[in-house]
C-alpha positions in Angstrom: -11.1 -6.1 0.0 -10.6 -8.8 -2.5 -13.0 -10.9 -4.4 -10.5 -11.9 -7.0 -7.3 -9.8 -7.0 -6.2 -6.5 -5.6 -3.5 -4.1 -6.6 -2.0 -2.6 -3.4 0.9 -0.1 -3.0 3.4 0.0 -0.1 5.3 3.4 0.1 6.2 6.6 -1.6 8.1 9.8 -1.2 8.9 12.9 -3.3 7.8 12.7 -7.0 5.3 11.0 -9.1 4.9 10.0 -12.7 2.4 8.1 -14.8 3.6 5.4 -17.2 1.7 3.6 -19.9 2.4 -0.1 -19.3 2.4 -1.1 -22.9 4.6 1.8 -24.1 6.7 2.3 -20.9 6.6 6.1 -21.6 7.0 8.4 -18.7 5.5 11.8 -18.2 6.2 14.2 -15.3 2.9 15.6 -14.0 4.0 17.5 -10.9 7.3 19.0 -9.7 7.6 19.0 -5.9 8.8 22.6 -5.3 7.9 23.0 -1.6 10.2 20.2 -0.4 7.2 18.3 1.1 7.9 14.6 1.6 4.8 13.0 0.3 4.3 9.5 1.8 1.1 8.2 0.2 -1.3 8.9 -2.6 -4.8 8.1 -3.9 -5.2 7.8 -7.7 -8.5 7.3 -9.5 -9.3 6.4 -13.1 -11.2 9.7 -13.5 -8.0 11.6 -12.9 -8.5 12.5 -9.2 -5.2 12.5 -7.2 -4.7 13.1 -3.5 -1.2 13.2 -2.0 -0.4 13.3 1.7 2.9 14.1 3.4 4.7 15.6 6.3 3.5 18.4 8.6 -0.1 17.7 7.6 0.3 18.6 4.0 -2.3 17.3 1.6 -2.8 18.4 -2.1 -5.6 17.4 -4.4 -5.9 17.4 -8.2 -9.0 16.7 -10.4 -7.1 16.8 -13.7 -4.4 14.1 -13.4 -1.9 16.5 -11.8 -2.2 19.5 -14.2 -3.5 21.8 -11.3 -3.4 21.4 -7.6 -5.4 22.6 -4.5 -4.0 22.5 -1.0 -6.4 20.9 1.5 -6.4 21.9 5.2 -6.9 19.1 7.7 -6.2 21.1 10.8 -3.2 19.0 11.9 0.6 19.5 11.7 1.3 15.8 12.2 2.8 13.8 9.4 0.2 12.2 7.2 1.0 8.5 6.4 -1.9 6.8 4.6 -4.8 7.8 2.3 -7.3 5.2 0.9 -10.6 5.2 -0.9 -13.5 3.4 0.8 -14.7 0.7 -1.6 -18.2 1.1 -3.1 -18.2 4.9 -2.5 -17.2 5.9 -6.1 -14.3 7.9 -4.7 -16.6 10.0 -2.5 -15.4 8.5 0.8 -11.8 8.3 1.9 -9.8 7.7 5.0 -6.5 9.4 5.9 -4.2 8.6 8.9 -1.5 10.7 10.5 0.9 9.5 13.2 -1.8 9.6 15.9 -5.0 10.7 14.2 -7.6 9.4 11.7 -9.7 11.5 9.3 -12.6 10.8 7.0 -13.9 12.6 3.9 -17.3 12.1 2.3 -16.8 14.6 -0.5 -13.9 13.2 -2.5 -11.3 14.7 -0.3 -12.4 18.3 -0.4 -13.1 18.4 3.4 -12.2 16.1 6.3 -13.4 15.3 9.8 -11.4 13.6 12.5 -12.6 10.2 13.6 -12.3 9.0 17.2 -10.6 5.7 18.1 -10.5 4.0 21.5 -6.7 4.1 21.5 -4.4 6.8 20.1 -2.9 5.6 16.8 0.8 4.9 16.8 2.2 5.5 13.2 -0.3 3.4 11.1 1.2 1.1 8.6 -1.6 -0.3 6.6 -5.4 0.1 5.9 -7.1 -2.9 4.5 -10.8 -3.1 3.3 -12.5 -6.4 3.8 -15.7 -5.2 2.1 -17.6 -1.9 1.6 -18.2 -1.6 5.4 -15.4 -3.5 7.1 -12.0 -1.8 7.5 -8.8 -2.8 9.3 -6.0 -0.5 10.3 -2.6 -1.8 11.7 -0.2 0.5 13.6 3.3 0.1 15.0 2.1 -0.6 18.6 0.9 -4.1 17.6 -2.8 -3.0 17.6 -5.3 -3.7 14.8 -8.3 -1.4 14.7 -11.5 -2.6 13.1 -14.5 -0.7 11.8 -17.7 -2.2 10.5 -19.4 1.0 9.5 -17.0 2.3 6.8 -14.6 3.9 9.2 -17.0 5.9 11.4 -16.4 4.0 14.6 -13.5 1.7 15.6 -12.6 -1.0 18.1 -9.0 -2.1 18.8 -7.7 -5.6 18.7 -4.4 -6.6 20.5 -2.5 -9.0 18.4 -0.1 -11.3 20.2 3.1 -10.2 18.6 6.0 -8.1 19.7 6.3 -6.9 16.1 3.6 -4.8 14.4 1.9 -5.8 11.1 3.5 -4.3 8.1 0.8 -5.2 5.6 -2.5 -7.1 5.6 -4.4 -8.9 2.8 -8.0 -10.0 3.6 -10.7 -11.5 1.4 -14.4 -10.8 1.6 -14.9 -14.3 3.0 -13.1 -13.0 6.1 -10.0 -15.1 5.5 -6.8 -13.1 5.4 -3.1 -12.8 6.3 -0.7 -10.2 7.7 3.1 -10.1 7.6 5.4 -8.5 10.2 8.6 -6.7 9.3 10.6 -9.7 10.6 8.8 -12.1 8.3 6.2 -13.7 10.7 2.9 -14.4 9.0 -0.4 -14.2 10.9 -3.8 -15.5 9.7 -7.4 -14.4 10.4 -10.6 -16.3 9.6 -13.0 -13.7 10.9 -12.2 -10.6 9.0 -9.5 -9.4 11.4 -11.3 -9.8 14.8 -8.7 -12.4 15.8 -5.3 -13.4 14.5 -3.1 -16.5 14.9 0.5 -17.0 14.0 1.0 -19.7 11.4 4.6 -20.4 12.5 6.5 -18.8 9.7 9.7 -16.8 10.4 12.2 -16.6 7.6 13.7 -13.4 8.8 13.0 -11.8 5.5 12.5 -8.2 6.7 9.2 -8.4 4.8 7.9 -5.6 2.7 4.6 -7.0 1.4 2.2 -9.9 1.4 -0.3 -10.6 -1.5 -2.6 -13.5 -2.1 -4.1 -14.1 -5.6 -6.6 -16.6 -4.1 -7.2 -18.2 -0.7 -4.4 -20.7 -1.3 -1.7 -19.0 -3.3 0.2 -16.0 -1.9 3.5 -14.2 -2.0 5.8 -12.5 0.5 8.4 -9.9 -0.7 11.4 -9.4 1.6 13.6 -6.3 1.7 16.6 -8.6 1.6 15.6 -9.7 -1.9 13.8 -12.9 -0.9 10.6 -13.8 -2.8 8.5 -16.5 -1.1 5.4 -18.4 -2.3 2.7 -20.5 -0.6 0.2 -22.8 -2.3 -1.5 -24.1 0.9 -3.0 -20.9 2.3 0.2 -19.8 4.1 1.0 -22.9 6.1 4.2 -23.5 4.3 6.4 -21.2 2.2 9.1 -21.8 -0.4 11.6 -19.3 -1.7 11.3 -19.0 -5.5 14.6 -19.6 -7.2 14.1 -16.4 -9.1 16.4 -14.8 -11.7 16.9 -11.1 -11.5 14.7 -10.3 -8.5 15.8 -6.9 -7.0 17.8 -7.0 -3.8 16.0 -3.9 -2.3 12.3 -4.1 -3.3 9.8 -1.5 -2.2 6.5 -1.9 -4.0 5.0 -5.2 -5.1 2.0 -5.3 -7.5 0.2 -8.3 -9.0 -1.7 -7.7 -12.3 -2.7 -11.3 -12.9 -1.4 -14.8 -12.1 1.7 -14.3 -14.2 2.4 -10.5 -14.5 4.1 -9.0 -11.4 5.9 -5.6 -10.9 8.4 -4.6 -8.2 10.0 -1.1 -7.7 13.3 -0.8 -5.9 14.8 1.3 -3.1 18.1 1.6 -4.9 17.5 3.4 -8.1 15.0 4.5 -10.8 14.5 1.0 -12.3 11.7 -1.4 -11.7 11.4 -5.1 -12.3 8.7 -7.0 -14.3 7.9 -10.8 -14.3 5.6 -12.4 -16.8 6.0 -16.0 -15.5 4.7 -15.7 -12.0 7.8 -14.4 -10.4 10.3 -17.0 -11.7 12.2 -14.6 -13.9 12.5 -10.8 -13.7 13.5 -8.2 -16.1 14.9 -4.8 -14.9 13.3 -1.9 -16.8 14.7 1.6 -16.8 12.3 4.4 -15.8 13.4 8.0 -16.0 16.6 9.1 -14.2 15.6 12.0 -12.0 18.8 11.8 -10.0 16.8 9.8 -7.5 18.1 6.9 -5.5 14.7 5.5 -4.5 11.3 4.5 -6.0 8.8 4.2 -3.2 5.3 3.5 -4.4 3.3 2.9 -7.5 -0.2 1.9 -8.4 -1.5 0.3 -11.6 -4.9 1.5 -12.8 -7.3 -0.4 -15.0 -6.7 2.1 -17.9 -3.1 1.0 -18.2 -1.4 3.8 -16.3 1.3 3.5 -13.7 1.5 6.1 -11.0 4.9 6.3 -9.4 6.3 8.4 -6.6 10.0 8.5 -5.8 12.6 10.5 -3.9 14.5 13.8 -4.4 12.9 15.4 -7.4 10.4 14.9 -10.3 
């Protein structure tokens, strides 16, 4: 859901750390001692954290990671996504595994399985259009849509041989999705139908983000950084300086301030001029070779999860 701008993460794996944006100071909040590979997380401004990972593992903290409780979902499938339902104040959340979908109405303490008309196939993204309308894209090329906050779902077959990697949809119903190969699709009816807008730069795309209904960005795994100013009809590669060659997570704070983490080290990149120039910033070297996912909260904290160890 987006009325102005939205901060959306892409991936994560084995450790997480908060960072104060202004001071760039890192603090370890949880060592991963059970070798679980956590692949997504929900972080709230009131210090609630939920991490999901392989073999159905979910852990929950109410004190910014000082203490943890293991949550049982009743599945041994790998969990892939966890997201808060907007407007619920953190009470309602959705969690997807490779083939199953779960919903919580008590801030993640208990979960119930939700039925879909097709079995999920490794969900890639959950996008909220508004407080009630939710979209879910999986690797089969299907988009699932709910108009009752995730209680019931209908499937939509998108005419593409490549699944959506990420979606970005405004409350007006206008939105975009990018495939891994770089194709961009557009919806004008909140995800009920999608049309290709003839874009294929073979960027091996990681993310798509729009700051308004005309201006958007695509981040490619190959290090390409593309921009549109006409609602996605045409795209130009920004002649950037210092953009990382293996980006993983892309976050927009405002029209000028962007952040990108990388798959090739513990550094992340920052731009303060709309992505034209980038500065590589050292995080903390935890002998890791990947930073997968981070989220920026309104209180100025970064939450970062990476690989190998905390």
